[in-house]
C-alpha positions in Angstrom: 21.7 4.8 28.2 22.9 1.2 27.3 22.0 0.6 23.7 22.4 -2.3 21.3 22.6 -1.5 17.6 22.1 -4.3 15.0 22.6 -3.6 11.3 25.6 -1.5 10.3 25.1 -0.6 6.6 25.7 3.0 5.5 22.6 4.2 7.4 23.0 2.1 10.5 26.7 2.9 11.0 26.0 6.6 10.8 23.1 6.4 13.2 25.1 4.3 15.7 28.0 6.8 15.5 25.6 9.6 16.5 24.5 7.6 19.5 28.1 7.3 20.6 28.7 11.0 20.0 25.7 11.7 22.3 27.4 9.8 25.1 25.4 6.6 25.1 27.0 3.2 25.7 26.6 1.3 22.5 27.1 -2.3 21.7 27.1 -3.2 18.0 26.6 -6.3 15.9 26.6 -6.9 12.2 26.6 -10.0 10.1 29.7 -8.7 8.3 32.1 -8.1 11.2 34.2 -5.7 9.3 31.5 -3.1 9.5 31.9 -3.0 13.3 35.5 -1.8 13.2 35.0 1.9 12.5 32.5 2.0 15.4 34.8 0.1 17.7 37.4 2.8 17.0 34.8 5.4 18.2 34.3 3.5 21.5 31.5 1.1 20.7 31.6 -2.4 22.2 31.4 -5.2 19.7 29.1 -8.2 20.3 30.1 -11.6 18.8 26.4 -12.5 18.4 23.2 -10.5 17.8 21.7 -11.6 21.1 24.6 -10.2 23.0 23.9 -6.8 21.5 20.4 -7.1 22.8 21.3 -7.0 26.5 20.9 -3.3 27.1 18.0 -1.1 27.9 17.2 -0.5 24.3 17.9 -2.4 21.1 18.0 -0.5 17.8 18.0 -2.3 14.5 18.5 -1.1 11.0 18.3 -4.2 8.7 17.9 -4.3 5.0 14.5 -6.0 4.4 11.8 -8.4 5.7 14.0 -11.4 5.2 16.9 -10.0 7.3 14.5 -8.9 10.0 12.9 -12.3 10.2 16.3 -14.1 10.3 18.0 -11.8 12.8 15.1 -10.8 15.1 12.6 -13.6 14.9 14.1 -16.9 13.7 17.3 -16.6 15.7 15.5 -16.6 19.1 16.9 -13.2 19.9 13.7 -11.9 21.5 13.6 -14.8 23.9 16.8 -13.7 25.4 15.9 -10.1 26.0 14.8 -8.9 29.4 11.1 -8.0 29.9 10.6 -4.3 29.5 13.4 -3.8 27.0 12.4 -1.5 24.1 13.2 -2.6 20.6 13.3 0.3 18.1 13.1 -1.0 14.6 14.3 1.5 12.0 13.9 -0.8 8.9 11.5 -0.3 6.1 9.5 -3.4 6.3 6.1 -4.7 5.2 2.9 -3.9 7.1 2.3 -7.6 7.6 5.7 -8.2 9.2 5.3 -5.1 11.4 2.1 -6.5 12.8 3.8 -9.8 13.5 6.6 -8.1 15.3 4.1 -6.3 17.5 2.6 -9.7 18.5 5.9 -11.4 19.1 7.2 -8.6 21.3 4.0 -8.5 23.3 4.1 -12.2 24.0 7.5 -11.7 25.7 6.7 -8.5 27.6 8.9 -6.4 25.3 8.1 -2.9 24.1 8.2 -2.4 20.4 8.6 1.0 18.6 8.7 1.4 14.8 10.9 4.3 13.8 11.7 4.2 10.0 13.6 7.2 8.7 13.7 9.6 5.8 17.1 10.6 4.7 20.2 9.3 2.9 23.5 8.3 4.5 24.9 11.9 4.5 21.7 13.0 6.2 22.1 10.2 8.8 25.8 11.2 9.4 24.7 14.8 10.1 22.0 13.6 12.5 19.3 15.3 10.4 17.1 12.3 9.7 13.3 12.7 9.8 12.1 9.9 12.0 8.6 8.5 11.8 7.6 6.9 15.1 4.7 4.8 16.4 4.3 2.7 19.5 3.2 3.0 23.1 3.7 6.6 24.3 5.7 5.4 27.3 8.1 3.4 25.2 8.5 6.3 22.8 9.4 8.6 25.7 12.0 6.2 26.9 13.8 6.2 23.6 13.2 9.8 22.7 16.8 10.9 23.7 18.1 8.2 21.2 15.9 9.4 18.4 16.7 13.0 19.0 20.5 12.1 18.8 19.9 10.6 15.4 17.4 13.0 13.8 16.3 16.6 13.6 12.6 15.8 13.3 10.3 13.2 15.1 6.9 12.6 13.6 4.6 10.6 15.9 1.9 8.6 14.1 0.0 6.8 16.9 0.3 3.7 19.0 0.1 1.1 16.3 3.7 0.6 15.1 2.6 -0.5 11.6 1.4 3.1 11.0 4.9 4.3 10.9 5.8 1.6 8.4 3.0 2.2 6.0 3.8 6.0 6.1 7.4 5.2 5.3 6.4 3.0 2.4 4.0 5.6 1.1 6.7 8.3 1.4 9.2 6.2 -0.6 6.5 5.6 -3.2 6.2 9.4 -3.6 10.0 9.7 -3.9 10.1 7.0 -6.6 7.3 8.8 -8.4 9.2 12.1 -8.3 12.3 10.4 -9.7 10.4 8.7 -12.5 8.6 11.9 -13.5 12.0 13.7 -13.7 13.5 10.8 -15.6 10.8 10.9 -18.2 10.6 14.7 -18.4 14.4 15.0 -18.9 14.3 12.4 -21.7 11.6 14.5 -23.4 13.6 17.7 -23.1 16.8 16.1 -24.2 15.2 14.7 -27.3 14.3 18.3 -28.2 17.8 19.7 -27.5 17.3 21.0 -23.9 19.8 19.5 -21.5 18.7 17.7 -18.4 20.8 20.2 -16.3 19.2 23.3 -17.8 15.7 21.9 -17.6 16.0 20.6 -14.0 17.6 23.9 -12.9 14.4 25.7 -14.0 12.1 23.2 -12.4 13.8 22.8 -9.1 14.2 26.5 -8.7 10.5 27.3 -9.5 7.6 24.8 -9.6 9.4 22.0 -7.8 11.7 23.8 -5.4 11.6 21.0 -2.8 14.4 18.9 -1.3 13.3 15.6 -3.0 13.3 17.2 -6.5 16.4 19.3 -5.9 18.5 16.4 -4.5 17.5 13.8 -7.0 17.3 16.4 -9.8 21.0 17.2 -9.2 22.0 13.5 -9.4 20.1 13.1 -12.7 21.5 16.3 -14.2 25.0 15.3 -13.3 24.5 11.6 -14.2 25.9 10.8 -10.8 24.4 7.5 -10.0 27.4 6.0 -8.1 28.0 5.5 -5.2 24.4 4.7 -4.5 22.8 6.5 -1.6 19.8 4.3 -2.1 20.4 1.5 -4.5 17.9 0.4 -7.2 17.2 -3.0 -5.5 16.1 -1.2 -2.4 13.8 1.0 -4.5 12.2 -2.1 -6.0 11.8 -3.6 -2.6 9.9 -0.5 -1.3 7.7 -0.2 -4.4 6.8 -3.8 -4.0 6.0 -3.2 -0.3 3.6 -0.4 -1.4 1.9 -2.8 -3.9 1.6 -5.4 -1.2 0.2 -2.9 1.3 -2.2 -1.6 -1.3 -3.4 -5.2 -2.2 -4.0 -6.0 1.5 -6.2 -3.0 2.0 -7.7 -3.1 -1.6 -6.1 0.3 -2.5 -5.3 0.5 -6.2 -1.8 1.9 -6.9 -1.6 2.0 -10.7 1.5 4.1 -10.9 3.3 1.7 -8.5 3.1 -0.9 -11.2 4.8 1.5 -13.7 7.6 2.1 -11.1 8.1 -1.6 -10.5 8.5 -2.2 -14.2 11.0 0.7 -14.6 13.0 -0.6 -11.6 13.0 -4.1 -13.0 14.1 -2.8 -16.4 17.0 -1.0 -14.7 18.1 -4.1 -12.8 17.8 -6.2 -16.0 20.2 -3.8 -17.7 22.8 -4.5 -15.0 22.3 -1.2 -13.0 21.9 -2.9 -9.6 24.8 -1.0 -7.9 23.4 2.4 -9.0 21.3 4.9 -7.1 17.6 4.7 -7.8 17.9 8.1 -9.5 19.4 6.0 -12.4 15.8 5.5 -13.5 16.8 8.4 -15.7 19.0 6.0 -17.7 15.9 3.8 -18.2 13.9 6.7 -19.7 16.9 7.7 -21.9 17.3 4.1 -23.2 13.7 3.8 -24.0 14.0 7.0 -26.1 17.2 5.7 -27.7 18.8 9.1 -26.8 22.3 7.6 -26.6 22.0 6.4 -30.1 21.1 9.7 -31.7 
């Protein structure tokens, strides 16, 4: 299949690599051209402009946030140059409002639109083991299924309205942030009473919380391994704010999301922007003045 791929951060690069490995013809574009070089060495074609990457049967995009999606997909006129019937698969975590706008803009031009945000960190993406939430027209989903299966180990259909996949992704990341915050505060408590984070989290993640989210982030917290960031703190703040926005739009109170937002802002104010969002553990430790004892 002829595929364009736009957005080559850590996640996008790994995902595009797996499409190449599966035998698809992939044309890539990224605002920073240097990110295209490793993929070119694997056989990808490199487009000089985003619209040139959108000339295949399918366009995949993995951009950082609403602003990037608006600039690259909407404001640039890229959609106007795509052939009718082309499928755009958007893997980005974006707001529900933007998701709904994208549905309308694609429909106006006779383009199919599938939302397919993913759960997984860069190492999971590299191993083609992402869990992919997917929503859109069944016929469009079936057309791109081989691509999704090349990038992930699980596909989770959520209906025909693409924004459903986006709100599920936002809610899932809210749950992850909540798990990290609870471990951060709990380890601050145990440390203050002489029980190390490593010892406490080994007990918890082997018994009551023996689940991938707790085990993975618990290990990072126990080892104080916050760099390099698999999911940086600013992205965590973005997603919590997306949850708050979605909650406000539907009049759904999310009290704990406010706590998470403030903790993430506190981390950024302390200069931790390049750290993984598991560095919320540092915020909890600073609040308890543990490093000063």
